[in-house]
N, C-alpha and C positions, 0 to 999 in steps of 0.2 A: 504494500500500500504506500502511495506517495501523496502527500498533502501539498497543494499549491495554493498560492494566495487567493485565487478565485475559483478553483475547481478541485474536486476530489476525483482522482483517477485510480481505479483499482484494477490490477493486472496480476495474474499468477504466472511465474516462471517455473517450469516443471522439469527442466533438464539442464545439464551443464551447457549444452548447445544454445539453449534459449538464454541462459544467463550471460553468454558471451555476446549475444546480439543486443542491439539497442532496444530497450523495452518500449511497449506501447505508450506507457505513461510519459517517458522522457521525450518521445517524439511529439506527443500531443502538447506537452508543456510549451514547446516553442511557439505553437499556434496560439495558445490561450494567454501566454504572457504578453503577446503583442496586442491582443484585443480581448478584454474581459467582459465587454458589454455588447449585447446584440442590438441591432437597430430597433427603434421603437415602432411598433406596428400601429396602424390606424385604430385598431381595436383598443390598444393600450392607451393611445392618446385620448380616446373617449372615456377612459376610466373603467372599461369593461375588461378587467384582467382575469386571466384564467387562474382559479384558485388551486394552488398545488396541494397535493397530499403529502403527508410525512411518510418516510420510507424507512424500513428496517431491512437491510439487504445483506446477503452472504453468498459466497461462491466457493466452489471447490472443484478441483480436477485431479484425476488419479490415473496412473498408467494401466491399472487393472491387473489381472493375474496371468494373462497370456501374452501380452505384447511387450516388446523390448523398449519401444519408444512411445512417448505420449505425443500424438499428432493433433490433439485438441488444443484450442486456444479459447480464452474466456476473458472478459473484462466488463466493467460497468463504470459509467460516469454520472455523477450527480453534481451539477454545477452549484457552486457555493454562492455565485452571484444570483440574487433573486430575480433580476430582470431576465437573465439568460435562462434560468430555470422555467420561468413563465413562458418565455418565447419558444424555447426548443425542447424543454422537458429533460428527464433523466433517461439515459440509454443503457441497455443491457444487451450483450451479444455473446453467442456461443458459435464456434466454427469447428467442424470435424474434418480434418484434412485426410487426404488419401494420395498415395504415390510412393514409390520406392526411394531409397537413399535419403530418408528423412524429408523428402519433397513435400509430403503432406503437412508436415510441421511448418514448412516455409509458406505453403499456400494458406493455411489457417491463420498464421500470423499476419500475412499481408491483408487478409480479409478483415481481421479485427482492427489492425492499424489504420487501414484505409477508411473503413466505415466510421470509426471513432473520430478521425481527423476531418474527413470531408463533410460529415453530417453537421458538425458544429461550425465548420467554416462557411457553410451554406446559409446565407441570411434569410432565405425564403421561410416564411412561417407555415407553409404547407408541409406538414410532417411527412405524409406519404411520398410526395414528390422528392423531398430531400433524401429520404431513405432510398428510394429507387435509384436516384443519381449516384449516391455514395456506393451502393452495392454494385451497380453497373461499372463504376470506375474500378472497384476492387476486382471485379471479374476481368476487365481489360488488362489490369496490371498483372494479374496472375497468368493470364494467357500470354502476354508479352514475355514475361520472365521465363515461362516454360519453353517458348520458341527460341530464346536466346541461350539457354543452358541445357545441354543434352541430359545432364543428371536430373533435371527437373521436368523433363518431357513427360507429359501425361498427368502432371500433378493437378489436383483440384481440391475443393473443399465445399462442405455444406455451409450454410450460414442462416442463423435465425436471430433476428433482432427485435427487441421491444423498446418502444419509446413511450414513457408515461408522462403525459402533459396534462396537468389538471386532473380531472377524473376520467380521462380517456387514454386507453392503451392502443397504440398502433403497432401491429406485428407484421414484420416482413420476413419471408423465408424462401430459401432455395435449397432443395435437398430434403433429407429426412431427420434433421435435428428438429426438435419440437418446442412449442410453447403451449403451456397449460394454464388454465384459470381454475383455482381452487376456491370454492365459496360454499359456506354453510355445510361442510361435510361432503360436498360433491366436487368432482373434477371433470373438466371438459377440455379436450384438445382444441386449441384455437387454430393452430397452423394445420396445413394439409401436406402430408408426406408426398414427395416426388420420388416414388419408388415403383418398381414393376408390380409388386404385390398389392400396393395401395391402389394403383390404377385398376387392377383386376377386381378388387373389392368394390370400388366406386362404380364399375361397370356391371356389378352383380354376378361376375363370373367366379367369385371366390368369397368365402366367409372370412370374418376376422380371425377365427380360430385356425382356419386352413392357412391363412397368410402368415400367421405366427410360426408355423411349422414348415413352411415351404422352403425348398432348397434355394430359391431365388429371392428370398426375403431381404438380402443385403444388396441387391442390385438397385441402384438409384438411377433415375431417369433425367435428373437435372442437377447441376452443380456449378460452382464457380470455377472457371479455368479452362475447360475443354474447348470452348468456342469463344470467338471474340465478342459475342453478344449473348445476353441471358435474359430470360423472363423472370420477373420477381412478383410473387404473390403478396398482396397486402390485405390485412384483416383489421377491423376496428371494433374495439370492445369498450363499453362503459364499465368502469370499476367502482367498487363501493368500499367503504371502510371495512377492514378486516379481510378483504380479498388477498390472495397470494398469487403472484405470477411465478411460474416455474419454467425456466428454459433449460434444455438439456440436450446432450448428444445421444445417439442411439445406443451407446454403451450403457446408459441408464434406462431409457424407456424400453429397450429390448429385454431387460432383465427384471422389470418390476411391473405389477399390474396396477390398475387404477385405484383399487381399494387400498393397497399397501401404500402407494404414493400419497393418497389423500390422508390416510391415518397418520403418517409421519409428519406431513406439512401442517396439519391441523393441530397435532398434539404438541409440537415443539416450535421454538422460534427459528428464524432462518439459519443461524449459525449451527445449531444442533441438527436442524433438518438436513442441510447439505452433507454434514458428516454422516448421518444415519442413512441417507439415500445412497451415498457412495459405498458405505460399508455393506448395505443390503445387496447392491449389485455385485460386489466382490464375493459375498457369501453365496450368491447364485452361480458363481463361476468366473465372474470378471473377465469375460472373453474379449472385451474391447476396452479402449480408453473410456473413462467415465467422467462426465463433466455436468455440473448443475449450478444454476443460480436460482435462489429463492428470494423474492422481493415481496414483503408484506406491506400493505398500504394502510395508512391511518389518516383520519381527517385532522387537520391542524386545529 
């Protein structure tokens, strides 16, 4: 965790290779130290400010029990400048990389770095538009890096991002990392998986139970990096006091059912929740890298 004069940037380094690279936080620092105040919108000039919710947030990532390297990346940003918080909101992101020679780790780091930087650099108050531009820029950067370096050829990453501004959550996703909303003992997946089995379920060709056991369940149909352009899905949700947003890689959601996820998040605070979620996935075999963010919202 790094604390800056006008922002709080949270990033997890999970390997010596990551520690040797410049962190997401230090790169974003250069941007925010230059300008800590967002432009005033017409809505704000009229005095109609978006009322922010208080947040209790925690994140954790783990290599799991079967992998040698952690190719997940995770971060969240809560602007300390009140005007920027009202204008752009708080951002949470999980990226699950793929590719040999640690290329997946490179791709997921580029995604997190680019989205965190470009989203807050974009003065547009339109959150979905800003998110789409940031994610598409990340995609183009990963694609270009892969074409320039043979060791990174074919690398890619999923990306799920949530921005909480006022009482509205904006979710953007590419791939099969997920965003959930936990409310009053119930959980609902907000994002939509871009995977072969998920598409079969949506077409009515396969049940959820069959998808969970299918040999092609890990085949994703959309990610950042393979192509110069990418389609980004956007979802909008109203949030209430006491709600929890959960963002995770498939190393978690593939190892835990909805009932167990809800039980953990409802019973414990975010810090204990992310610890228990990761431990649960590891206890089930930990076959992939495991990453989770839990953000509990409260009315100020």
